[in-house]
C-alpha positions as CSV (number, residue, x, y, z in Angstrom):
1,M,-23.7,-26.2,-9.7
2,S,-21.2,-27.3,-7.1
3,T,-19.3,-25.0,-4.8
4,P,-15.8,-24.3,-6.0
5,T,-13.0,-25.4,-3.8
6,P,-10.3,-22.9,-2.6
7,K,-7.9,-24.7,-5.0
8,D,-10.3,-24.1,-7.9
9,L,-10.7,-20.5,-7.0
10,A,-6.9,-20.0,-6.7
11,E,-6.4,-21.6,-10.2
12,R,-9.0,-19.3,-11.7
13,A,-7.5,-16.2,-10.1
14,K,-4.0,-17.2,-11.3
15,K,-5.3,-17.7,-14.9
16,A,-7.2,-14.4,-14.8
17,M,-4.1,-12.5,-13.6
18,Q,-1.9,-14.1,-16.4
19,E,-4.4,-12.8,-19.0
20,L,-4.1,-9.2,-17.8
21,P,-1.6,-6.8,-19.3
22,A,1.3,-6.3,-17.0
23,E,0.5,-2.7,-16.1
24,T,-3.0,-3.7,-15.1
25,A,-1.8,-6.6,-13.0
26,L,0.4,-4.2,-11.1
27,G,-2.5,-1.9,-10.4
28,N,-1.3,1.2,-12.4
29,A,-3.2,0.9,-15.7
30,D,-3.1,3.9,-18.0
31,P,-6.6,4.4,-19.3
32,A,-5.3,6.5,-22.1
33,G,-3.1,3.7,-23.3
34,G,0.3,5.3,-22.7
35,V,2.7,6.5,-25.4
36,D,5.0,4.9,-27.8
37,T,7.5,7.8,-27.9
38,D,10.8,8.1,-26.1
39,P,10.1,9.4,-22.6
40,K,13.5,11.2,-22.3
41,P,12.4,14.5,-24.0
42,I,9.2,14.6,-21.9
43,D,11.2,14.1,-18.7
44,E,13.7,16.8,-19.8
45,A,11.0,19.3,-20.6
46,A,9.3,18.6,-17.2
47,A,12.6,19.1,-15.4
48,A,13.2,22.4,-17.2
49,T,9.8,23.8,-16.4
50,P,9.3,24.5,-12.7
51,Q,6.0,23.6,-11.1
52,Q,3.7,26.4,-10.0
């Protein structure tokens, strides 16, 4: 097996990044998978309840 060139490695890395979901590529993947609901009620409830 030959040693890959830097160009080959860059192409492989680019391809791997393109195959990742956007949130994973940005580094903030949600392991629970996120939610499909409207976030506005959740944000409003969080604002209405003070943190302890």
